N, C-alpha and C positions, 0 to 999 in steps of 0.2 A: 497371120492367125491374133496374138497376142490382145490386138486391137477390139476385133470383135469378140476376144471373151469378156474383157472391160465393160464391152456397152451390153453385156447378155447379162451381168454377174449385175447389174447397175439397175439396168431394169425390172433387175429380181428385188435390190435391194427397195428401188421405188415402189414396188406390191406388199411386201413384207411390211412397210410404214406406213402404207394405206389398211392393208388388217390392221394394223396396231391403232389407227386413229380410230377406226369403227370399233373399235370395242373397251377403245375406253369411254368412248360418242354411248355406246347400248348400256356399259357398263353405270357411269353420268348421267341417263334418261332410267334405268331403274329405279338407282339409289334415290332420285329423285323422285319417283309415284311413289317408292317406298313413305320418304317420309313422309307426306303431302296424305298417304291412304292410315299412316299409324297418326297422324296430325287427329285426320277427319272421325276416327274410330279413336281417339282418348278426348274429341267434344260430344261427340254421341252417349259415352255413359260419360 
């Protein structure tokens, strides 16, 4: 029984890591586009 519980915890940990990676990727892309937007805005003015 404890072994099965450990496997479940391991799976949930992997899911959490995937969510964290996805979130970090989203933030990175957002900041990347924001910097490009600001740069193009600066050049336009």
